[in-house]
PDB file of the backbone (N, CA, C, O) and the ligand in Angstrom, with CONECT records:
HET     ZN  A 101       1
ATOM      1  N   MET A   1      73.808  94.490 100.918  1.00  0.00           N
ATOM      2  CA  MET A   1      73.914  95.922 100.786  1.00  0.00           C
ATOM      3  C   MET A   1      72.473  96.406 100.193  1.00  0.00           C
ATOM      4  O   MET A   1      71.982  95.891  99.188  1.00  0.00           O
ATOM      5  N   HIS A   2      71.862  97.440 100.923  1.00  0.00           N
ATOM      6  CA  HIS A   2      70.533  97.850 100.474  1.00  0.00           C
ATOM      7  C   HIS A   2      70.569  99.409 100.412  1.00  0.00           C
ATOM      8  O   HIS A   2      71.316 100.137 101.066  1.00  0.00           O
ATOM      9  N   CYS A   3      69.683  99.762  99.565  1.00  0.00           N
ATOM     10  CA  CYS A   3      69.487 101.264  99.384  1.00  0.00           C
ATOM     11  C   CYS A   3      69.018 101.679 100.786  1.00  0.00           C
ATOM     12  O   CYS A   3      68.181 100.973 101.348  1.00  0.00           O
ATOM     13  N   PRO A   4      69.524 102.835 101.421  1.00  0.00           N
ATOM     14  CA  PRO A   4      69.107 103.297 102.668  1.00  0.00           C
ATOM     15  C   PRO A   4      67.641 103.961 102.620  1.00  0.00           C
ATOM     16  O   PRO A   4      66.979 104.195 103.631  1.00  0.00           O
ATOM     17  N   LYS A   5      67.258 104.211 101.399  1.00  0.00           N
ATOM     18  CA  LYS A   5      65.986 104.999 101.245  1.00  0.00           C
ATOM     19  C   LYS A   5      64.742 103.937 101.021  1.00  0.00           C
ATOM     20  O   LYS A   5      63.727 103.992 101.714  1.00  0.00           O
ATOM     21  N   CYS A   6      64.930 103.004 100.014  1.00  0.00           N
ATOM     22  CA  CYS A   6      63.888 102.167  99.678  1.00  0.00           C
ATOM     23  C   CYS A   6      64.149 100.742  99.948  1.00  0.00           C
ATOM     24  O   CYS A   6      63.288  99.902  99.684  1.00  0.00           O
ATOM     25  N   LYS A   7      65.269 100.423 100.451  1.00  0.00           N
ATOM     26  CA  LYS A   7      65.686  98.971 100.949  1.00  0.00           C
ATOM     27  C   LYS A   7      65.821  97.976  99.655  1.00  0.00           C
ATOM     28  O   LYS A   7      65.724  96.752  99.738  1.00  0.00           O
ATOM     29  N   ASN A   8      66.058  98.695  98.456  1.00  0.00           N
ATOM     30  CA  ASN A   8      66.218  97.934  97.275  1.00  0.00           C
ATOM     31  C   ASN A   8      67.679  97.186  97.428  1.00  0.00           C
ATOM     32  O   ASN A   8      68.663  97.841  97.772  1.00  0.00           O
ATOM     33  N   PRO A   9      67.753  95.898  97.177  1.00  0.00           N
ATOM     34  CA  PRO A   9      68.996  95.312  97.279  1.00  0.00           C
ATOM     35  C   PRO A   9      69.975  95.756  96.143  1.00  0.00           C
ATOM     36  O   PRO A   9      69.582  95.886  94.983  1.00  0.00           O
ATOM     37  N   ILE A  10      71.263  95.982  96.525  1.00  0.00           N
ATOM     38  CA  ILE A  10      72.243  96.455  95.571  1.00  0.00           C
ATOM     39  C   ILE A  10      73.443  95.583  95.653  1.00  0.00           C
ATOM     40  O   ILE A  10      73.878  95.268  96.760  1.00  0.00           O
ATOM     41  N   SER A  11      74.048  95.141  94.483  1.00  0.00           N
ATOM     42  CA  SER A  11      75.103  94.340  94.384  1.00  0.00           C
ATOM     43  C   SER A  11      76.253  94.877  95.223  1.00  0.00           C
ATOM     44  O   SER A  11      76.565  96.060  95.087  1.00  0.00           O
ATOM     45  N   PRO A  12      76.902  94.105  96.071  1.00  0.00           N
ATOM     46  CA  PRO A  12      77.973  94.712  96.865  1.00  0.00           C
ATOM     47  C   PRO A  12      79.096  95.097  96.058  1.00  0.00           C
ATOM     48  O   PRO A  12      79.838  95.993  96.458  1.00  0.00           O
ATOM     49  N   LEU A  13      79.321  94.457  94.854  1.00  0.00           N
ATOM     50  CA  LEU A  13      80.402  94.737  94.007  1.00  0.00           C
ATOM     51  C   LEU A  13      80.412  96.106  93.501  1.00  0.00           C
ATOM     52  O   LEU A  13      81.456  96.654  93.147  1.00  0.00           O
ATOM     53  N   LYS A  14      79.213  96.694  93.459  1.00  0.00           N
ATOM     54  CA  LYS A  14      79.008  97.981  92.871  1.00  0.00           C
ATOM     55  C   LYS A  14      79.587  98.997  93.714  1.00  0.00           C
ATOM     56  O   LYS A  14      79.768 100.122  93.249  1.00  0.00           O
ATOM     57  N   VAL A  15      79.912  98.711  94.954  1.00  0.00           N
ATOM     58  CA  VAL A  15      80.682  99.664  95.801  1.00  0.00           C
ATOM     59  C   VAL A  15      81.944 100.173  95.210  1.00  0.00           C
ATOM     60  O   VAL A  15      82.368 101.313  95.399  1.00  0.00           O
ATOM     61  N   TRP A  16      82.520  99.270  94.487  1.00  0.00           N
ATOM     62  CA  TRP A  16      83.889  99.645  93.900  1.00  0.00           C
ATOM     63  C   TRP A  16      83.683 100.756  92.805  1.00  0.00           C
ATOM     64  O   TRP A  16      84.663 101.344  92.348  1.00  0.00           O
ATOM     65  N   LEU A  17      82.502 101.018  92.419  1.00  0.00           N
ATOM     66  CA  LEU A  17      82.233 102.048  91.323  1.00  0.00           C
ATOM     67  C   LEU A  17      82.161 103.415  92.035  1.00  0.00           C
ATOM     68  O   LEU A  17      82.365 104.455  91.408  1.00  0.00           O
ATOM     69  N   ILE A  18      81.866 103.402  93.362  1.00  0.00           N
ATOM     70  CA  ILE A  18      81.696 104.640  94.068  1.00  0.00           C
ATOM     71  C   ILE A  18      82.980 105.348  94.283  1.00  0.00           C
ATOM     72  O   ILE A  18      83.936 104.756  94.784  1.00  0.00           O
ATOM     73  N   THR A  19      83.043 106.624  93.914  1.00  0.00           N
ATOM     74  CA  THR A  19      84.159 107.413  94.235  1.00  0.00           C
ATOM     75  C   THR A  19      83.649 108.721  94.951  1.00  0.00           C
ATOM     76  O   THR A  19      82.453 108.931  95.150  1.00  0.00           O
ATOM     77  N   ARG A  20      84.568 109.504  95.288  1.00  0.00           N
ATOM     78  CA  ARG A  20      84.204 110.756  95.994  1.00  0.00           C
ATOM     79  C   ARG A  20      83.286 111.521  95.137  1.00  0.00           C
ATOM     80  O   ARG A  20      82.371 112.186  95.623  1.00  0.00           O
ATOM     81  N   TRP A  21      83.523 111.437  93.778  1.00  0.00           N
ATOM     82  CA  TRP A  21      83.057 112.358  92.800  1.00  0.00           C
ATOM     83  C   TRP A  21      81.773 111.674  92.044  1.00  0.00           C
ATOM     84  O   TRP A  21      80.976 112.359  91.402  1.00  0.00           O
ATOM     85  N   SER A  22      81.668 110.419  92.168  1.00  0.00           N
ATOM     86  CA  SER A  22      80.694 109.781  91.382  1.00  0.00           C
ATOM     87  C   SER A  22      79.897 108.788  92.265  1.00  0.00           C
ATOM     88  O   SER A  22      80.255 107.620  92.419  1.00  0.00           O
ATOM     89  N   PRO A  23      78.729 109.357  92.868  1.00  0.00           N
ATOM     90  CA  PRO A  23      77.994 108.415  93.682  1.00  0.00           C
ATOM     91  C   PRO A  23      77.237 107.359  92.914  1.00  0.00           C
ATOM     92  O   PRO A  23      77.072 107.446  91.697  1.00  0.00           O
ATOM     93  N   LEU A  24      76.748 106.292  93.695  1.00  0.00           N
ATOM     94  CA  LEU A  24      76.023 105.250  93.112  1.00  0.00           C
ATOM     95  C   LEU A  24      74.553 105.668  92.935  1.00  0.00           C
ATOM     96  O   LEU A  24      74.077 106.499  93.708  1.00  0.00           O
ATOM     97  N   ARG A  25      73.779 105.102  91.907  1.00  0.00           N
ATOM     98  CA  ARG A  25      72.476 105.527  91.900  1.00  0.00           C
ATOM     99  C   ARG A  25      71.618 104.180  92.056  1.00  0.00           C
ATOM    100  O   ARG A  25      71.897 103.140  91.460  1.00  0.00           O
ATOM    101  N   CYS A  26      70.578 104.331  92.903  1.00  0.00           N
ATOM    102  CA  CYS A  26      69.705 103.247  93.197  1.00  0.00           C
ATOM    103  C   CYS A  26      68.911 102.932  91.919  1.00  0.00           C
ATOM    104  O   CYS A  26      68.357 103.848  91.312  1.00  0.00           O
ATOM    105  N   ASP A  27      68.844 101.706  91.509  1.00  0.00           N
ATOM    106  CA  ASP A  27      68.040 101.278  90.357  1.00  0.00           C
ATOM    107  C   ASP A  27      66.596 101.537  90.508  1.00  0.00           C
ATOM    108  O   ASP A  27      65.934 101.850  89.518  1.00  0.00           O
ATOM    109  N   ARG A  28      66.017 101.422  91.768  1.00  0.00           N
ATOM    110  CA  ARG A  28      64.566 101.517  91.994  1.00  0.00           C
ATOM    111  C   ARG A  28      64.051 102.958  92.189  1.00  0.00           C
ATOM    112  O   ARG A  28      63.094 103.401  91.553  1.00  0.00           O
ATOM    113  N   CYS A  29      64.780 103.696  93.155  1.00  0.00           N
ATOM    114  CA  CYS A  29      64.236 104.944  93.620  1.00  0.00           C
ATOM    115  C   CYS A  29      65.078 106.102  93.092  1.00  0.00           C
ATOM    116  O   CYS A  29      64.656 107.252  93.213  1.00  0.00           O
ATOM    117  N   GLY A  30      66.335 105.829  92.468  1.00  0.00           N
ATOM    118  CA  GLY A  30      67.070 106.735  91.910  1.00  0.00           C
ATOM    119  C   GLY A  30      67.918 107.706  92.931  1.00  0.00           C
ATOM    120  O   GLY A  30      68.536 108.708  92.572  1.00  0.00           O
ATOM    121  N   ALA A  31      67.826 107.227  94.223  1.00  0.00           N
ATOM    122  CA  ALA A  31      68.533 108.003  95.152  1.00  0.00           C
ATOM    123  C   ALA A  31      70.088 107.904  94.842  1.00  0.00           C
ATOM    124  O   ALA A  31      70.640 106.927  94.337  1.00  0.00           O
ATOM    125  N   SER A  32      70.659 109.018  95.212  1.00  0.00           N
ATOM    126  CA  SER A  32      72.154 109.109  94.973  1.00  0.00           C
ATOM    127  C   SER A  32      72.863 108.676  96.245  1.00  0.00           C
ATOM    128  O   SER A  32      72.680 109.270  97.307  1.00  0.00           O
ATOM    129  N   LEU A  33      73.690 107.610  96.120  1.00  0.00           N
ATOM    130  CA  LEU A  33      74.228 106.927  97.350  1.00  0.00           C
ATOM    131  C   LEU A  33      75.712 106.984  97.364  1.00  0.00           C
ATOM    132  O   LEU A  33      76.362 106.958  96.318  1.00  0.00           O
ATOM    133  N   THR A  34      76.265 107.063  98.571  1.00  0.00           N
ATOM    134  CA  THR A  34      77.740 107.086  98.609  1.00  0.00           C
ATOM    135  C   THR A  34      78.104 106.256  99.897  1.00  0.00           C
ATOM    136  O   THR A  34      77.240 105.931 100.712  1.00  0.00           O
ATOM    137  N   ARG A  35      79.279 105.971 100.017  1.00  0.00           N
ATOM    138  CA  ARG A  35      79.691 105.175 101.163  1.00  0.00           C
ATOM    139  C   ARG A  35      79.765 106.027 102.456  1.00  0.00           C
ATOM    140  O   ARG A  35      80.072 107.219 102.405  1.00  0.00           O
ATOM    141  N   ALA A  36      79.470 105.373 103.643  1.00  0.00           N
ATOM    142  CA  ALA A  36      79.586 106.098 104.802  1.00  0.00           C
ATOM    143  C   ALA A  36      81.046 106.196 105.265  1.00  0.00           C
ATOM    144  O   ALA A  36      81.767 105.199 105.271  1.00  0.00           O
ATOM    145  N   ILE A  37      81.483 107.427 105.660  1.00  0.00           N
ATOM    146  CA  ILE A  37      82.780 107.502 106.209  1.00  0.00           C
ATOM    147  C   ILE A  37      82.817 107.211 107.708  1.00  0.00           C
ATOM    148  O   ILE A  37      82.804 108.119 108.539  1.00  0.00           O
ATOM    149  N   ASP A  38      82.863 105.894 108.032  1.00  0.00           N
ATOM    150  CA  ASP A  38      82.782 105.519 109.444  1.00  0.00           C
ATOM    151  C   ASP A  38      84.055 104.664 109.824  1.00  0.00           C
ATOM    152  O   ASP A  38      85.107 104.699 109.185  1.00  0.00           O
ATOM    153  N   ARG A  39      83.829 103.906 110.926  1.00  0.00           N
ATOM    154  CA  ARG A  39      84.877 103.113 111.381  1.00  0.00           C
ATOM    155  C   ARG A  39      85.347 102.055 110.398  1.00  0.00           C
ATOM    156  O   ARG A  39      86.539 101.767 110.290  1.00  0.00           O
ATOM    157  N   GLN A  40      84.360 101.469 109.667  1.00  0.00           N
ATOM    158  CA  GLN A  40      84.615 100.525 108.603  1.00  0.00           C
ATOM    159  C   GLN A  40      85.501 101.024 107.536  1.00  0.00           C
ATOM    160  O   GLN A  40      86.417 100.331 107.092  1.00  0.00           O
ATOM    161  N   PHE A  41      85.230 102.280 107.094  1.00  0.00           N
ATOM    162  CA  PHE A  41      86.130 102.919 106.071  1.00  0.00           C
ATOM    163  C   PHE A  41      87.448 103.203 106.552  1.00  0.00           C
ATOM    164  O   PHE A  41      88.408 103.109 105.786  1.00  0.00           O
ATOM    165  N   PHE A  42      87.607 103.596 107.942  1.00  0.00           N
ATOM    166  CA  PHE A  42      88.900 103.777 108.451  1.00  0.00           C
ATOM    167  C   PHE A  42      89.706 102.593 108.508  1.00  0.00           C
ATOM    168  O   PHE A  42      90.893 102.635 108.186  1.00  0.00           O
ATOM    169  N   ILE A  43      89.060 101.374 108.954  1.00  0.00           N
ATOM    170  CA  ILE A  43      89.721 100.124 109.025  1.00  0.00           C
ATOM    171  C   ILE A  43      90.214  99.710 107.694  1.00  0.00           C
ATOM    172  O   ILE A  43      91.374  99.321 107.560  1.00  0.00           O
ATOM    173  N   ILE A  44      89.313  99.781 106.621  1.00  0.00           N
ATOM    174  CA  ILE A  44      89.728  99.326 105.253  1.00  0.00           C
ATOM    175  C   ILE A  44      90.880 100.241 104.757  1.00  0.00           C
ATOM    176  O   ILE A  44      91.818  99.732 104.142  1.00  0.00           O
ATOM    177  N   SER A  45      90.843 101.515 104.993  1.00  0.00           N
ATOM    178  CA  SER A  45      91.943 102.402 104.607  1.00  0.00           C
ATOM    179  C   SER A  45      93.298 101.900 105.217  1.00  0.00           C
ATOM    180  O   SER A  45      94.319 101.792 104.538  1.00  0.00           O
ATOM    181  N   VAL A  46      93.225 101.611 106.514  1.00  0.00           N
ATOM    182  CA  VAL A  46      94.400 101.240 107.141  1.00  0.00           C
ATOM    183  C   VAL A  46      94.941  99.865 106.579  1.00  0.00           C
ATOM    184  O   VAL A  46      96.142  99.662 106.397  1.00  0.00           O
ATOM    185  N   LEU A  47      93.913  98.907 106.312  1.00  0.00           N
ATOM    186  CA  LEU A  47      94.393  97.724 105.741  1.00  0.00           C
ATOM    187  C   LEU A  47      94.973  97.838 104.391  1.00  0.00           C
ATOM    188  O   LEU A  47      95.873  97.078 104.037  1.00  0.00           O
ATOM    189  N   MET A  48      94.485  98.779 103.603  1.00  0.00           N
ATOM    190  CA  MET A  48      95.043  99.020 102.234  1.00  0.00           C
ATOM    191  C   MET A  48      96.357  99.582 102.364  1.00  0.00           C
ATOM    192  O   MET A  48      97.266  99.127 101.670  1.00  0.00           O
ATOM    193  N   PHE A  49      96.568 100.543 103.192  1.00  0.00           N
ATOM    194  CA  PHE A  49      97.900 101.125 103.219  1.00  0.00           C
ATOM    195  C   PHE A  49      98.899 100.274 103.912  1.00  0.00           C
ATOM    196  O   PHE A  49     100.065 100.321 103.522  1.00  0.00           O
ATOM    197  N   ALA A  50      98.562  99.493 104.910  1.00  0.00           N
ATOM    198  CA  ALA A  50      99.412  98.559 105.499  1.00  0.00           C
ATOM    199  C   ALA A  50      99.904  97.609 104.437  1.00  0.00           C
ATOM    200  O   ALA A  50     101.105  97.363 104.323  1.00  0.00           O
ATOM    201  N   GLY A  51      99.020  97.093 103.688  1.00  0.00           N
ATOM    202  CA  GLY A  51      99.427  96.192 102.507  1.00  0.00           C
ATOM    203  C   GLY A  51     100.223  96.721 101.585  1.00  0.00           C
ATOM    204  O   GLY A  51     101.183  96.055 101.196  1.00  0.00           O
ATOM    205  N   LEU A  52     100.003  97.892 101.107  1.00  0.00           N
ATOM    206  CA  LEU A  52     100.875  98.642 100.154  1.00  0.00           C
ATOM    207  C   LEU A  52     102.344  98.752 100.850  1.00  0.00           C
ATOM    208  O   LEU A  52     103.364  98.468 100.222  1.00  0.00           O
ATOM    209  N   PHE A  53     102.359  99.143 102.057  1.00  0.00           N
ATOM    210  CA  PHE A  53     103.623  99.320 102.756  1.00  0.00           C
ATOM    211  C   PHE A  53     104.384  98.091 102.921  1.00  0.00           C
ATOM    212  O   PHE A  53     105.589  98.111 102.670  1.00  0.00           O
ATOM    213  N   LEU A  54     103.781  96.958 103.338  1.00  0.00           N
ATOM    214  CA  LEU A  54     104.340  95.833 103.704  1.00  0.00           C
ATOM    215  C   LEU A  54     104.743  94.928 102.523  1.00  0.00           C
ATOM    216  O   LEU A  54     105.748  94.218 102.557  1.00  0.00           O
ATOM    217  N   LEU A  55     103.872  94.999 101.445  1.00  0.00           N
ATOM    218  CA  LEU A  55     104.015  93.952 100.416  1.00  0.00           C
ATOM    219  C   LEU A  55     104.415  94.618  99.061  1.00  0.00           C
ATOM    220  O   LEU A  55     104.280  94.002  98.004  1.00  0.00           O
ATOM    221  N   ILE A  56     104.892  95.843  99.110  1.00  0.00           N
ATOM    222  CA  ILE A  56     105.304  96.517  97.912  1.00  0.00           C
ATOM    223  C   ILE A  56     106.434  95.841  97.188  1.00  0.00           C
ATOM    224  O   ILE A  56     106.598  96.047  95.986  1.00  0.00           O
ATOM    225  N   GLN A  57     107.263  94.995  97.915  1.00  0.00           N
ATOM    226  CA  GLN A  57     108.329  94.235  97.268  1.00  0.00           C
ATOM    227  C   GLN A  57     107.785  92.985  96.598  1.00  0.00           C
ATOM    228  O   GLN A  57     108.477  92.436  95.742  1.00  0.00           O
ATOM    229  N   THR A  58     106.614  92.505  96.921  1.00  0.00           N
ATOM    230  CA  THR A  58     106.087  91.385  96.382  1.00  0.00           C
ATOM    231  C   THR A  58     104.779  91.586  95.694  1.00  0.00           C
ATOM    232  O   THR A  58     103.722  91.259  96.234  1.00  0.00           O
ATOM    233  N   PRO A  59     104.837  92.096  94.560  1.00  0.00           N
ATOM    234  CA  PRO A  59     103.571  92.566  93.857  1.00  0.00           C
ATOM    235  C   PRO A  59     102.545  91.504  93.799  1.00  0.00           C
ATOM    236  O   PRO A  59     101.367  91.845  93.910  1.00  0.00           O
ATOM    237  N   LEU A  60     102.867  90.179  93.627  1.00  0.00           N
ATOM    238  CA  LEU A  60     101.727  89.196  93.611  1.00  0.00           C
ATOM    239  C   LEU A  60     101.022  89.161  94.933  1.00  0.00           C
ATOM    240  O   LEU A  60      99.792  89.152  94.958  1.00  0.00           O
ATOM    241  N   PHE A  61     101.703  89.142  95.990  1.00  0.00           N
ATOM    242  CA  PHE A  61     101.018  89.151  97.310  1.00  0.00           C
ATOM    243  C   PHE A  61     100.271  90.475  97.505  1.00  0.00           C
ATOM    244  O   PHE A  61      99.215  90.505  98.137  1.00  0.00           O
ATOM    245  N   LEU A  62     100.792  91.516  96.990  1.00  0.00           N
ATOM    246  CA  LEU A  62     100.201  92.782  97.168  1.00  0.00           C
ATOM    247  C   LEU A  62      98.831  92.762  96.391  1.00  0.00           C
ATOM    248  O   LEU A  62      97.826  93.216  96.939  1.00  0.00           O
ATOM    249  N   ILE A  63      98.784  92.248  95.139  1.00  0.00           N
ATOM    250  CA  ILE A  63      97.600  92.208  94.428  1.00  0.00           C
ATOM    251  C   ILE A  63      96.534  91.337  95.106  1.00  0.00           C
ATOM    252  O   ILE A  63      95.383  91.758  95.218  1.00  0.00           O
ATOM    253  N   VAL A  64      96.897  90.130  95.560  1.00  0.00           N
ATOM    254  CA  VAL A  64      95.963  89.268  96.388  1.00  0.00           C
ATOM    255  C   VAL A  64      95.494  89.975  97.543  1.00  0.00           C
ATOM    256  O   VAL A  64      94.293  89.956  97.811  1.00  0.00           O
ATOM    257  N   TRP A  65      96.348  90.622  98.285  1.00  0.00           N
ATOM    258  CA  TRP A  65      95.963  91.444  99.555  1.00  0.00           C
ATOM    259  C   TRP A  65      94.895  92.503  99.162  1.00  0.00           C
ATOM    260  O   TRP A  65      93.882  92.652  99.845  1.00  0.00           O
ATOM    261  N   LEU A  66      95.134  93.197  98.104  1.00  0.00           N
ATOM    262  CA  LEU A  66      94.182  94.302  97.699  1.00  0.00           C
ATOM    263  C   LEU A  66      92.833  93.724  97.328  1.00  0.00           C
ATOM    264  O   LEU A  66      91.788  94.276  97.673  1.00  0.00           O
ATOM    265  N   ILE A  67      92.867  92.590  96.613  1.00  0.00           N
ATOM    266  CA  ILE A  67      91.598  91.919  96.244  1.00  0.00           C
ATOM    267  C   ILE A  67      90.832  91.561  97.475  1.00  0.00           C
ATOM    268  O   ILE A  67      89.646  91.876  97.579  1.00  0.00           O
ATOM    269  N   VAL A  68      91.482  90.901  98.428  1.00  0.00           N
ATOM    270  CA  VAL A  68      90.867  90.436  99.705  1.00  0.00           C
ATOM    271  C   VAL A  68      90.317  91.592 100.367  1.00  0.00           C
ATOM    272  O   VAL A  68      89.155  91.598 100.773  1.00  0.00           O
ATOM    273  N   VAL A  69      91.151  92.634 100.504  1.00  0.00           N
ATOM    274  CA  VAL A  69      90.574  93.810 101.272  1.00  0.00           C
ATOM    275  C   VAL A  69      89.341  94.484 100.617  1.00  0.00           C
ATOM    276  O   VAL A  69      88.399  94.923 101.277  1.00  0.00           O
ATOM    277  N   MET A  70      89.418  94.529  99.324  1.00  0.00           N
ATOM    278  CA  MET A  70      88.380  95.112  98.448  1.00  0.00           C
ATOM    279  C   MET A  70      87.035  94.151  98.599  1.00  0.00           C
ATOM    280  O   MET A  70      85.896  94.618  98.572  1.00  0.00           O
ATOM    281  N   LEU A  71      87.299  92.894  98.745  1.00  0.00           N
ATOM    282  CA  LEU A  71      86.071  91.982  98.899  1.00  0.00           C
ATOM    283  C   LEU A  71      85.485  92.188 100.282  1.00  0.00           C
ATOM    284  O   LEU A  71      84.263  92.226 100.422  1.00  0.00           O
ATOM    285  N   ILE A  72      86.312  92.324 101.311  1.00  0.00           N
ATOM    286  CA  ILE A  72      85.873  92.550 102.692  1.00  0.00           C
ATOM    287  C   ILE A  72      85.098  93.851 102.761  1.00  0.00           C
ATOM    288  O   ILE A  72      84.055  93.976 103.404  1.00  0.00           O
ATOM    289  N   ASP A  73      85.672  94.801 102.062  1.00  0.00           N
ATOM    290  CA  ASP A  73      85.003  96.175 101.955  1.00  0.00           C
ATOM    291  C   ASP A  73      83.694  96.048 101.242  1.00  0.00           C
ATOM    292  O   ASP A  73      82.708  96.583 101.748  1.00  0.00           O
ATOM    293  N   ALA A  74      83.599  95.453 100.223  1.00  0.00           N
ATOM    294  CA  ALA A  74      82.358  95.330  99.436  1.00  0.00           C
ATOM    295  C   ALA A  74      81.115  94.675 100.309  1.00  0.00           C
ATOM    296  O   ALA A  74      79.937  94.999 100.155  1.00  0.00           O
ATOM    297  N   TYR A  75      81.556  93.777 101.176  1.00  0.00           N
ATOM    298  CA  TYR A  75      80.503  93.111 102.054  1.00  0.00           C
ATOM    299  C   TYR A  75      80.289  93.724 103.391  1.00  0.00           C
ATOM    300  O   TYR A  75      79.427  93.271 104.145  1.00  0.00           O
ATOM    301  N   THR A  76      81.084  94.802 103.739  1.00  0.00           N
ATOM    302  CA  THR A  76      80.862  95.375 105.051  1.00  0.00           C
ATOM    303  C   THR A  76      80.484  96.911 104.879  1.00  0.00           C
ATOM    304  O   THR A  76      80.033  97.491 105.866  1.00  0.00           O
ATOM    305  N   VAL A  77      80.624  97.527 103.813  1.00  0.00           N
ATOM    306  CA  VAL A  77      80.488  98.935 103.600  1.00  0.00           C
ATOM    307  C   VAL A  77      78.972  99.232 103.974  1.00  0.00           C
ATOM    308  O   VAL A  77      78.068  98.407 103.835  1.00  0.00           O
ATOM    309  N   GLN A  78      78.822 100.468 104.449  1.00  0.00           N
ATOM    310  CA  GLN A  78      77.527 101.071 104.834  1.00  0.00           C
ATOM    311  C   GLN A  78      77.163 102.121 103.731  1.00  0.00           C
ATOM    312  O   GLN A  78      78.015 102.980 103.506  1.00  0.00           O
ATOM    313  N   LEU A  79      76.065 102.151 103.059  1.00  0.00           N
ATOM    314  CA  LEU A  79      75.562 103.115 102.155  1.00  0.00           C
ATOM    315  C   LEU A  79      74.867 104.168 102.806  1.00  0.00           C
ATOM    316  O   LEU A  79      74.115 103.897 103.741  1.00  0.00           O
ATOM    317  N   VAL A  80      75.043 105.433 102.392  1.00  0.00           N
ATOM    318  CA  VAL A  80      74.265 106.554 102.918  1.00  0.00           C
ATOM    319  C   VAL A  80      73.771 107.395 101.817  1.00  0.00           C
ATOM    320  O   VAL A  80      74.337 107.330 100.725  1.00  0.00           O
ATOM    321  N   LEU A  81      72.731 108.208 102.007  1.00  0.00           N
ATOM    322  CA  LEU A  81      72.337 109.083 100.915  1.00  0.00           C
ATOM    323  C   LEU A  81      73.346 110.127 100.712  1.00  0.00           C
ATOM    324  O   LEU A  81      73.869 110.677 101.682  1.00  0.00           O
ATOM    325  N   ASP A  82      73.666 110.447  99.435  1.00  0.00           N
ATOM    326  CA  ASP A  82      74.706 111.512  99.196  1.00  0.00           C
ATOM    327  C   ASP A  82      74.047 112.859  99.286  1.00  0.00           C
ATOM    328  O   ASP A  82      73.149 113.197  98.515  1.00  0.00           O
ATOM    329  N   ARG A  83      74.520 113.620 100.252  1.00  0.00           N
ATOM    330  CA  ARG A  83      73.795 114.903 100.648  1.00  0.00           C
ATOM    331  C   ARG A  83      74.088 115.925  99.502  1.00  0.00           C
ATOM    332  O   ARG A  83      73.252 116.810  99.315  1.00  0.00           O
ATOM    333  N   GLU A  84      75.175 115.876  98.745  1.00  0.00           N
ATOM    334  CA  GLU A  84      75.500 116.716  97.796  1.00  0.00           C
ATOM    335  C   GLU A  84      74.718 116.600  96.485  1.00  0.00           C
ATOM    336  O   GLU A  84      74.481 117.572  95.767  1.00  0.00           O
ATOM    337  N   GLY A  85      74.323 115.303  96.211  1.00  0.00           N
ATOM    338  CA  GLY A  85      73.636 115.042  94.927  1.00  0.00           C
ATOM    339  C   GLY A  85      72.244 115.232  95.100  1.00  0.00           C
ATOM    340  O   GLY A  85      71.809 115.510  96.217  1.00  0.00           O
ATOM    341  N   PRO A  86      71.434 115.103  94.039  1.00  0.00           N
ATOM    342  CA  PRO A  86      70.003 114.971  94.032  1.00  0.00           C
ATOM    343  C   PRO A  86      69.528 113.812  94.780  1.00  0.00           C
ATOM    344  O   PRO A  86      70.112 112.732  94.697  1.00  0.00           O
ATOM    345  N   GLN A  87      68.387 114.003  95.583  1.00  0.00           N
ATOM    346  CA  GLN A  87      67.843 112.959  96.480  1.00  0.00           C
ATOM    347  C   GLN A  87      66.853 112.116  95.731  1.00  0.00           C
ATOM    348  O   GLN A  87      66.280 111.185  96.297  1.00  0.00           O
TER     349      GLN A  87
HETATM  350 ZN    ZN A 101      66.555 103.111  96.477  1.00  0.00          ZN2+
END
């Protein structure tokens, strides 16, 4: 995962800190980054909700499933500049 502005490498695990309201800040150029709402985001959302729906009766499997999906997410997410924040 790289900053789309300066190509500074960013730890994939930091993607979990991104929310709709709190973008990630690049350590090097200070750009405000958020996740791209693309096909990857759609697939991850479907996997999350499918897991919640199918595994709600077995919390242990549900937790394992959510961790696996979040790991896949962290290594496949695309970062984009946050247009609402300062650039
Ligand atoms: Zn940067």
